[in-house]
FIVO-619546 format. One record per residue (C-alpha): residue number from 1; chain; x, y, z. Coordinates in steps of 0.5 Angstrom, whole numbers, plus 2048, in hexadecimal, padded with zeros to 3 digits. Last residue first. Layout:
<recs>
pos;unit;c1;c2;c3
NUM;A;X;Y;Z
...
</recs>
This chain:
<recs>
pos;unit;c1;c2;c3
689;A;87F;8F4;895
688;A;883;8F6;88F
687;A;888;8FA;892
686;A;88A;8F4;897
685;A;88A;8F0;891
684;A;88F;8F5;88D
683;A;893;8F6;893
682;A;894;8EE;894
681;A;895;8EC;88D
680;A;899;8E6;88F
679;A;89B;8E3;896
678;A;894;8E4;899
677;A;895;8E4;8A0
676;A;891;8EA;8A1
675;A;88B;8E7;89E
674;A;88B;8E0;8A2
673;A;88D;8E3;8A9
672;A;887;8E8;8A8
671;A;882;8E2;8A6
670;A;884;8DD;8AC
669;A;884;8E3;8B1
668;A;87D;8E5;8AF
667;A;87B;8DD;8AF
666;A;877;8DC;8B5
665;A;873;8E3;8B5
664;A;870;8E3;8AE
663;A;870;8EA;8AD
662;A;877;8EB;8AA
661;A;874;8E5;8A5
660;A;86E;8EA;8A4
659;A;872;8F0;8A2
658;A;876;8EC;89D
657;A;870;8E9;89A
656;A;86D;8F0;899
655;A;873;8F3;896
654;A;874;8ED;891
653;A;86D;8EE;88F
652;A;86E;8F6;88E
651;A;874;8F5;88A
650;A;870;8F0;886
649;A;86B;8F5;885
648;A;870;8FB;883
647;A;873;8F6;87E
646;A;87A;8F2;880
645;A;87F;8F2;87B
644;A;885;8F3;87F
643;A;883;8EE;884
642;A;883;8E8;87F
641;A;889;8E5;882
640;A;887;8E6;889
639;A;881;8E1;889
638;A;886;8DC;88C
637;A;885;8E0;893
636;A;87E;8DE;893
635;A;87F;8D6;894
634;A;882;8D5;89B
633;A;87E;8DA;89F
632;A;878;8D9;89B
631;A;878;8D2;89D
630;A;878;8D4;8A5
629;A;873;8D9;8A3
628;A;86E;8D4;8A1
627;A;870;8D0;8A7
626;A;86E;8D6;8AB
625;A;867;8D7;8A9
624;A;864;8DD;8AA
623;A;869;8E2;8A8
622;A;86A;8DF;8A1
621;A;862;8DE;8A0
620;A;861;8E5;8A1
619;A;867;8E7;89D
618;A;863;8E3;897
617;A;85C;8E6;899
616;A;860;8ED;898
615;A;863;8EB;892
614;A;85D;8E8;88F
613;A;859;8EF;890
612;A;85F;8F3;88C
611;A;85F;8EE;887
610;A;858;8EF;886
609;A;858;8F6;885
608;A;85E;8F6;881
607;A;85A;8F2;87C
606;A;85C;8EF;875
605;A;864;8EE;876
604;A;864;8EA;87C
603;A;85D;8E7;87B
602;A;85F;8E0;879
601;A;866;8DF;87D
600;A;862;8E2;883
599;A;85D;8DC;883
598;A;863;8D7;884
597;A;865;8DB;88A
596;A;85F;8DB;88D
595;A;85E;8D4;88C
594;A;864;8D2;890
593;A;863;8D8;895
592;A;85C;8D5;896
591;A;85E;8CE;897
590;A;863;8D0;89D
589;A;85E;8D5;8A0
588;A;858;8D0;8A1
587;A;856;8D4;8A7
586;A;84E;8D1;8A5
585;A;84C;8D9;8A5
584;A;852;8D9;8A0
583;A;84F;8D5;89B
582;A;848;8D8;89B
581;A;84B;8DF;89A
580;A;850;8DD;895
579;A;84A;8DA;890
578;A;846;8E0;892
577;A;84C;8E5;891
576;A;84E;8E2;88A
575;A;847;8E3;887
574;A;846;8EA;88A
573;A;84D;8EC;887
572;A;84B;8E9;880
571;A;84C;8E2;87D
570;A;84E;8E2;875
569;A;855;8DF;876
568;A;852;8DA;87A
567;A;84D;8D7;875
566;A;846;8D7;878
565;A;844;8D3;87E
564;A;83D;8D0;87E
563;A;83C;8CD;885
562;A;83B;8C6;885
561;A;834;8C3;884
560;A;834;8C3;87C
559;A;83B;8BF;87D
558;A;837;8BA;881
557;A;832;8B9;87C
556;A;836;8B9;876
555;A;83A;8B3;87A
554;A;834;8AF;87B
553;A;832;8B0;873
552;A;839;8AD;871
551;A;839;8A7;876
550;A;838;8A2;871
549;A;83D;8A5;86C
548;A;842;8A4;871
547;A;845;8A9;876
546;A;84A;8AE;874
545;A;84A;8B3;87A
544;A;851;8B6;87A
543;A;851;8BD;878
542;A;858;8C0;876
541;A;85C;8C3;87C
540;A;85E;8CA;87A
539;A;85A;8CE;87F
538;A;853;8CC;87E
537;A;84D;8C9;882
536;A;84E;8C2;882
535;A;855;8C2;884
534;A;853;8C6;88B
533;A;850;8CD;88C
532;A;84D;8CB;893
531;A;853;8CB;897
530;A;859;8C7;899
529;A;85E;8C5;894
528;A;865;8C4;894
527;A;86B;8C8;898
526;A;86D;8CD;893
525;A;873;8C8;890
524;A;86E;8C2;890
523;A;869;8C7;88C
522;A;86E;8CA;887
521;A;870;8C3;886
520;A;869;8C0;884
519;A;868;8C6;880
518;A;86E;8C5;87C
517;A;86C;8BE;87B
516;A;864;8BF;879
515;A;860;8B9;87C
514;A;85E;8B4;878
513;A;85A;8AF;87D
512;A;85A;8A7;87B
511;A;853;8A4;87D
510;A;853;89E;881
509;A;84E;899;87D
508;A;851;892;87E
507;A;84F;892;886
506;A;849;895;885
505;A;848;89C;888
504;A;843;89F;884
503;A;840;899;87F
502;A;839;89A;881
501;A;839;89E;888
500;A;831;89F;888
499;A;830;898;886
498;A;834;895;88C
497;A;831;89A;891
496;A;82A;898;88F
495;A;82C;890;890
494;A;82F;892;897
493;A;828;895;899
492;A;825;88F;896
491;A;829;88A;89A
490;A;829;88E;8A0
489;A;821;88F;8A0
488;A;820;88B;8A6
487;A;825;88F;8AA
486;A;821;895;8A9
485;A;826;89B;8AA
484;A;829;89A;8A4
483;A;826;8A0;8A0
482;A;829;8A3;89A
481;A;82A;8AA;898
480;A;82D;8AC;891
479;A;831;8B2;88E
478;A;833;8B5;894
477;A;832;8BD;895
476;A;82D;8BD;89A
475;A;831;8B8;89E
474;A;837;8BC;89D
473;A;833;8C3;89F
472;A;831;8BF;8A6
471;A;838;8BC;8A8
470;A;839;8C3;8AB
469;A;834;8C2;8B1
468;A;82C;8C3;8B1
467;A;82A;8BD;8B6
466;A;827;8B7;8B3
465;A;821;8B3;8B3
464;A;81F;8B5;8AB
463;A;825;8B1;8A9
462;A;822;8AA;8AC
461;A;827;8A7;8B1
460;A;82B;8A0;8B1
459;A;82F;8A0;8AB
458;A;82C;8A5;8A6
457;A;831;8A4;8A0
456;A;833;8AA;89C
455;A;836;8AA;895
454;A;83B;8AF;893
453;A;83E;8B0;88C
452;A;844;8B4;88E
451;A;844;8BB;88D
450;A;84B;8BC;88F
449;A;848;8C1;895
448;A;843;8BC;896
447;A;848;8B7;897
446;A;84C;8BB;89C
445;A;846;8BD;8A0
444;A;844;8B6;8A1
443;A;84B;8B3;8A3
442;A;84D;8B9;8A7
441;A;846;8B8;8AB
440;A;847;8B1;8AC
439;A;84E;8B1;8AF
438;A;84C;8B7;8B4
437;A;846;8B2;8B6
436;A;840;8B6;8B9
435;A;83B;8B6;8B2
434;A;83B;8AE;8B2
433;A;839;8AD;8B9
432;A;832;8AB;8B8
431;A;833;8A8;8B1
430;A;834;8AA;8A9
429;A;838;8A5;8A6
428;A;83B;8AA;8A0
427;A;83D;8A6;89A
426;A;842;8AA;896
425;A;843;8A7;88F
424;A;849;8A7;88A
423;A;84E;8A8;890
422;A;855;8AB;88E
421;A;855;8B1;893
420;A;851;8AE;898
419;A;855;8A8;89A
418;A;85C;8AB;897
417;A;85D;8B1;89A
416;A;857;8B1;89F
415;A;858;8AA;8A2
414;A;860;8AB;8A1
413;A;860;8B1;8A6
412;A;85E;8AC;8AB
411;A;864;8A7;8AA
410;A;862;8A0;8AB
409;A;85C;8A1;8A7
408;A;855;8A0;8AA
407;A;852;89A;8A7
406;A;84C;89B;8A2
405;A;84F;89C;89B
404;A;84B;897;896
403;A;84D;895;890
402;A;847;892;88D
401;A;847;88B;88A
400;A;83F;889;88C
399;A;842;885;892
398;A;846;88B;894
397;A;840;88F;894
396;A;83D;88A;899
395;A;843;88A;89D
394;A;843;892;89E
393;A;83C;892;8A0
392;A;83E;88D;8A6
391;A;844;891;8A8
390;A;840;897;8A8
389;A;83B;894;8AD
388;A;841;892;8B1
387;A;843;899;8B1
386;A;83D;89C;8B3
385;A;83F;89F;8BA
384;A;845;8A2;8B7
383;A;841;8A6;8B2
382;A;841;8A5;8AB
381;A;844;8A7;8A4
380;A;844;8A1;89F
379;A;849;8A3;899
378;A;847;89F;893
377;A;84E;89E;88E
376;A;852;8A1;889
375;A;851;8A7;886
374;A;858;8A8;885
373;A;85D;8AE;885
372;A;85A;8B4;889
371;A;85F;8B9;88B
370;A;862;8B9;892
369;A;860;8BD;898
368;A;866;8BF;89C
367;A;866;8BE;8A4
366;A;866;8C5;8A7
365;A;85F;8C7;8A5
364;A;85C;8C7;8AC
363;A;858;8C1;8AA
362;A;85E;8BD;8A8
361;A;862;8BE;8AF
360;A;85C;8BD;8B3
359;A;85B;8B6;8B0
358;A;863;8B4;8B1
357;A;862;8B6;8B8
356;A;85C;8B2;8B9
355;A;85F;8AC;8B5
354;A;866;8AC;8BA
353;A;862;8AD;8C0
352;A;85E;8A7;8BE
351;A;864;8A3;8BC
350;A;868;8A4;8C2
349;A;86F;8A3;8C0
348;A;870;8AB;8BF
347;A;872;8AD;8B7
346;A;86B;8B2;8B7
345;A;86D;8B4;8BE
344;A;873;8B8;8BC
343;A;870;8BB;8B6
342;A;86A;8BD;8BB
341;A;86F;8C0;8C0
340;A;872;8C4;8BB
339;A;86C;8C7;8B8
338;A;86A;8C8;8BF
337;A;870;8CC;8C1
336;A;86F;8D0;8BA
335;A;868;8D2;8BC
334;A;866;8D7;8B7
333;A;863;8D1;8B3
332;A;85F;8D0;8B8
331;A;85C;8D7;8B8
330;A;85B;8D7;8B1
329;A;857;8D0;8B1
328;A;853;8D2;8B7
327;A;851;8D9;8B3
326;A;84F;8D4;8AD
325;A;84B;8CF;8B2
324;A;84D;8C8;8B0
323;A;853;8C8;8B3
322;A;850;8C8;8BA
321;A;84E;8C1;8B9
320;A;855;8BF;8B7
319;A;857;8C2;8BD
318;A;852;8BF;8C2
317;A;855;8B8;8BE
316;A;85C;8BA;8C0
315;A;85A;8BB;8C7
314;A;856;8B5;8C8
313;A;85C;8B1;8C5
312;A;861;8B4;8CA
311;A;85D;8B3;8D0
310;A;85C;8AC;8CE
309;A;864;8AB;8CD
308;A;865;8AD;8D4
307;A;86B;8B1;8D6
306;A;86B;8B4;8DD
305;A;872;8B1;8E0
304;A;875;8B3;8D9
303;A;873;8BA;8D9
302;A;86D;8BC;8D5
301;A;86D;8BF;8CE
300;A;867;8BD;8CA
299;A;862;8C0;8D0
298;A;866;8C6;8D0
297;A;864;8C7;8C9
296;A;85D;8C6;8CB
295;A;85E;8CB;8D0
294;A;860;8D1;8CB
293;A;85B;8CF;8C6
292;A;855;8CF;8CB
291;A;857;8D7;8CC
290;A;850;8D9;8CE
289;A;84F;8DC;8C8
288;A;851;8D6;8C4
287;A;84C;8D2;8C8
286;A;846;8D7;8C7
285;A;848;8D7;8BF
284;A;847;8CF;8BF
283;A;841;8CF;8C3
282;A;83B;8CF;8BE
281;A;83F;8CB;8B9
280;A;83F;8C5;8BE
279;A;844;8C0;8BE
278;A;849;8C4;8C2
277;A;844;8C4;8C8
276;A;844;8BC;8C8
275;A;84B;8BC;8C8
274;A;84C;8C1;8CE
273;A;847;8BD;8D2
272;A;84C;8B7;8D0
271;A;852;8BB;8D2
270;A;84F;8BC;8D9
269;A;84E;8B4;8DA
268;A;855;8B4;8D8
267;A;858;8B9;8DD
266;A;855;8B6;8E3
265;A;852;8BC;8E7
264;A;854;8BE;8EE
263;A;84E;8C0;8F2
262;A;84B;8C7;8F5
261;A;849;8C9;8EE
260;A;850;8C9;8EC
259;A;856;8C6;8EF
258;A;85D;8C7;8EC
257;A;861;8C2;8E9
256;A;863;8C8;8E4
255;A;861;8C4;8DE
254;A;85A;8C2;8E2
253;A;859;8CA;8E4
252;A;85A;8CB;8DC
251;A;855;8C6;8DA
250;A;850;8C8;8E0
249;A;851;8D0;8DD
248;A;84F;8CD;8D6
247;A;849;8C9;8D8
246;A;847;8CF;8DC
245;A;848;8D4;8D7
244;A;844;8CF;8D2
243;A;83E;8CE;8D7
242;A;83C;8D5;8D8
241;A;836;8D3;8DB
240;A;831;8D6;8D6
239;A;836;8D4;8D1
238;A;835;8CD;8D2
237;A;82E;8CD;8CF
236;A;831;8CE;8C8
235;A;833;8C7;8C9
234;A;82C;8C6;8C5
233;A;830;8C5;8BF
232;A;833;8BF;8C2
231;A;83B;8BF;8C3
230;A;83B;8C1;8CA
229;A;834;8BE;8CB
228;A;836;8B8;8D0
227;A;83D;8B8;8D1
226;A;83C;8C0;8D2
225;A;837;8BF;8D7
224;A;83B;8BA;8DB
223;A;841;8BF;8DB
222;A;83D;8C4;8DE
221;A;83A;8BF;8E3
220;A;841;8BD;8E5
219;A;842;8C5;8E6
218;A;83C;8C6;8EA
217;A;83E;8C1;8EF
216;A;838;8C2;8F4
215;A;83C;8C5;8F9
214;A;841;8C8;8F4
213;A;83B;8CD;8F3
212;A;83B;8D0;8EC
211;A;833;8D1;8EB
210;A;833;8D1;8E4
209;A;836;8CA;8E4
208;A;831;8C7;8E9
207;A;82C;8CB;8E4
206;A;82F;8C7;8DE
205;A;82F;8C0;8E1
204;A;828;8BF;8E2
203;A;826;8C1;8DB
202;A;82C;8BE;8D8
201;A;829;8B7;8DB
200;A;823;8B7;8D6
199;A;822;8B0;8D7
198;A;823;8AE;8D0
197;A;82A;8B2;8D0
196;A;82C;8AE;8D6
195;A;82B;8A7;8D3
194;A;82F;8AA;8CC
193;A;834;8AC;8D0
192;A;835;8A6;8D4
191;A;835;8A2;8CE
190;A;83B;8A6;8CB
189;A;83F;8A6;8D1
188;A;842;8AC;8D5
187;A;83B;8AE;8D7
186;A;83A;8A8;8DC
185;A;840;8AB;8E0
184;A;83D;8B2;8E1
183;A;836;8AF;8E3
182;A;83A;8AB;8E8
181;A;83D;8B2;8EB
180;A;837;8B6;8EA
179;A;834;8B1;8EF
178;A;839;8B2;8F4
177;A;838;8B9;8F4
176;A;831;8B8;8F5
175;A;832;8B4;8FB
174;A;837;8B9;8FE
173;A;832;8BF;8FD
172;A;82C;8BB;901
171;A;826;8B9;8FD
170;A;820;8BE;8FE
169;A;81F;8C2;8F8
168;A;81F;8BC;8F3
167;A;821;8BC;8EC
166;A;828;8B9;8ED
165;A;825;8B3;8F2
164;A;820;8B2;8ED
163;A;825;8B1;8E7
162;A;829;8AC;8EC
161;A;822;8A8;8EC
160;A;821;8A8;8E5
159;A;829;8A6;8E4
158;A;828;8A0;8E9
157;A;824;89C;8E3
156;A;828;896;8E4
155;A;82A;895;8DD
154;A;82E;89C;8DD
153;A;833;899;8E2
152;A;834;893;8DE
151;A;835;896;8D8
150;A;839;89B;8DB
149;A;83E;896;8DD
148;A;842;896;8D7
147;A;844;89D;8D8
146;A;848;89A;8DE
145;A;84C;89F;8E2
144;A;848;8A5;8E3
143;A;841;8A0;8E3
142;A;844;89C;8E9
141;A;847;8A2;8EC
140;A;840;8A6;8EB
139;A;83C;8A0;8EE
138;A;841;8A0;8F4
137;A;840;8A7;8F5
136;A;838;8A6;8F4
135;A;838;8A1;8FA
134;A;83C;8A6;8FF
133;A;837;8AB;8FD
132;A;831;8A7;8FE
131;A;834;8A4;905
130;A;835;8AC;907
129;A;82E;8AD;905
128;A;82B;8A8;909
127;A;828;8A1;906
126;A;822;89E;905
125;A;81D;8A3;904
124;A;820;8A4;8FD
123;A;820;89D;8FB
122;A;823;89E;8F4
121;A;82A;8A0;8F7
120;A;82A;899;8FB
119;A;828;895;8F4
118;A;82E;899;8F0
117;A;833;897;8F5
116;A;831;890;8F6
115;A;831;88F;8EE
114;A;837;893;8ED
113;A;83B;890;8F3
112;A;83B;889;8F0
111;A;842;886;8F1
110;A;844;887;8EA
109;A;843;88F;8EB
108;A;847;88E;8F1
107;A;84D;88A;8EE
106;A;84D;88F;8E8
105;A;84D;895;8ED
104;A;853;892;8F0
103;A;857;890;8EA
102;A;855;898;8E7
101;A;858;89B;8ED
100;A;857;8A3;8EE
99;A;852;8A1;8F4
98;A;84F;89A;8F4
97;A;852;899;8FB
96;A;850;89F;8FE
95;A;849;89F;8FB
94;A;848;898;8FE
93;A;84A;89A;905
92;A;845;8A0;904
91;A;83F;89B;902
90;A;841;897;908
89;A;841;89D;90D
88;A;83A;89F;90A
87;A;837;898;90A
86;A;839;897;911
85;A;837;89D;914
84;A;830;89D;910
83;A;82F;895;912
82;A;832;88F;90E
81;A;82E;88B;909
80;A;831;88E;902
79;A;837;892;904
78;A;839;88D;909
77;A;839;888;903
76;A;83D;88C;8FF
75;A;842;88D;904
74;A;842;885;905
73;A;843;885;8FD
72;A;849;88A;8FD
71;A;84E;888;903
70;A;850;881;900
69;A;858;881;901
68;A;85A;883;8FA
67;A;855;889;8FA
66;A;858;88C;900
65;A;85F;88B;8FE
64;A;85E;88E;8F7
63;A;85B;894;8FB
62;A;861;895;8FF
61;A;866;894;8F9
60;A;862;899;8F6
59;A;863;89E;8FC
58;A;86A;89D;8FC
57;A;86B;89F;8F5
56;A;867;8A5;8F6
55;A;86A;8A7;8FC
54;A;865;8AB;901
53;A;863;8A4;903
52;A;85C;8A1;904
51;A;85A;89A;904
50;A;85B;899;90B
49;A;857;89E;90D
48;A;851;89B;90A
47;A;852;894;90C
46;A;852;897;913
45;A;84B;89A;912
44;A;849;894;910
43;A;84C;890;916
42;A;848;896;91A
41;A;842;895;917
40;A;842;88D;917
39;A;844;88D;91F
38;A;83E;892;920
37;A;839;88D;91C
36;A;83C;887;921
35;A;83D;881;91E
34;A;83A;87D;918
33;A;841;87C;915
32;A;844;87F;90E
31;A;845;886;911
30;A;849;883;917
29;A;84D;87E;912
28;A;84F;884;90E
27;A;852;888;913
26;A;856;882;916
25;A;859;881;90F
24;A;85A;889;90F
23;A;85E;888;915
22;A;863;883;913
21;A;864;886;90C
20;A;866;88D;910
19;A;86A;889;914
18;A;86E;886;90E
17;A;86E;88C;90B
16;A;872;88F;911
15;A;876;889;911
14;A;879;88A;90A
13;A;879;892;90B
12;A;87E;890;911
11;A;882;88B;90D
10;A;883;891;908
9;A;885;896;90D
8;A;88A;892;910
7;A;88C;88F;917
6;A;886;88C;918
5;A;885;890;91F
4;A;886;897;91C
3;A;880;895;917
2;A;87C;892;91C
1;A;87D;898;921
</recs>
């Protein structure tokens, strides 16, 4: 009637907004007064209703109006000094005002809601169960929205009481469910995870997850447990509650906008749990078996109305971690849509998403790996949390006339193609979070494959106090270990590092490499290097370790530790098999193919059996790597001029590669078309194949 009387919908809306504003001002006056407790309760309930709307935009507007007119502080005071019913209604009103609204949540947090809420929760006998539930919902909302508030929440000591509630058999299910929400929110930050691990929160979350009851929020308990220990070796405890399958199904339900476990789950929160599982080598195979690759592909390909750069970055990082598993890398390379999405994401304006996509493509072997050209600088590899420390160390080394690579490259692949490949010395800054980083793992693994001089700098934890992870073999094979954990010995530790570095990496001591040009051209045409047999172990590339006379003894020591390899012409079938087995287990098919071709040229006339073995391996590389099949489709037809002089062994190789191309699902049509449309020697070419 108001809209009709105003003559237009716009005027009617203005009048309705003014009426709501007037009513809200009246309600704020009621809760601020020292009047009747019942009137305050009714006013709080009315504010609760007025801040709610089915339309998200309208609800945001209503919440902002409540904050602007000063509802927050009076409601917090009602929670602090009111009766049971008053506390509950005021807490529910605050929860609704803060719901999915960052500005409103910040206003509530600034007004002192954290202190009042935690004080009431620690008073176990002073609040009823429904008040505790409402207060924990408010606390979870604050922790969800602002990770910076986790320090303040944990500093109140409320976490101990939350853990008591989870372990108690007398606490109602609705209270436990709210407590799980708070713990899950705290598990989204590094400080929250470390505190929860110290309090052994996993032992309280796993039984809830295993029970599978929606009333106890079992899905959130599973996600929280994955955030805590999904990337740790002790994450094997999650197998008992089927955590991997639950998390993958939760991701699928979130992508489909469907509830799972009795509630809707926010996509980016589920993606964080997936990332934690992908970081662990223990869970990678299980994730692949549960079709996590398919759902991660969907995560990268969201509709515009659901597109979130945070989700894309988390998905790319998870894919990057999965590529460290040989089977995972093979499955990822088979997903043509995924590869196209990664390629597109690598050029997106969002920096973090672009960097993660480029890193994943490099780890999967899609980005070519160039030959080493210079021993030019000191490369510092560190966990993101230790970046300030690494920058200070870099400054000290630069003052000593060293050239230092410490900042992340503008394009992630350059971090490895230029930064690691051209490093004279690799400094591995060991800290608590180092082994969980995809970038750090790619850097350290490549440095070890290239036989770089590796120095381990212990930053914040003793080496003896570490879980068994992928980095163990690299640390054990390092050239030296220096202790930087004691700030009082900082000058002494830096002096020891400079003494160990000597002249390596100094600005005027860059060493020029001399790669074999024909081998370099062959590498570039075949997609670059990527396996254990690199420029220091043969394949026509000259040895490049030419240091000064002062480093001669050290070089002999390093050379003695390397795996001794005879001339490639003298290799047996067993030696080649051991090398290729180690290479293919990492899924480095492009690099293995390029090196297998080089090996083939040396043994063709000497060992038909070895040629047979290599042909099978090369065909496997082609069948498993779509990019290699694509390059062969363009180059294979150029060999037809030599088809009349093929030996039986060469003919077998040609047949193996051709059949492998046909088995490559995404390139069968391209292969057939290119070979049937050859305008000359068509009949001879077909007969040969």
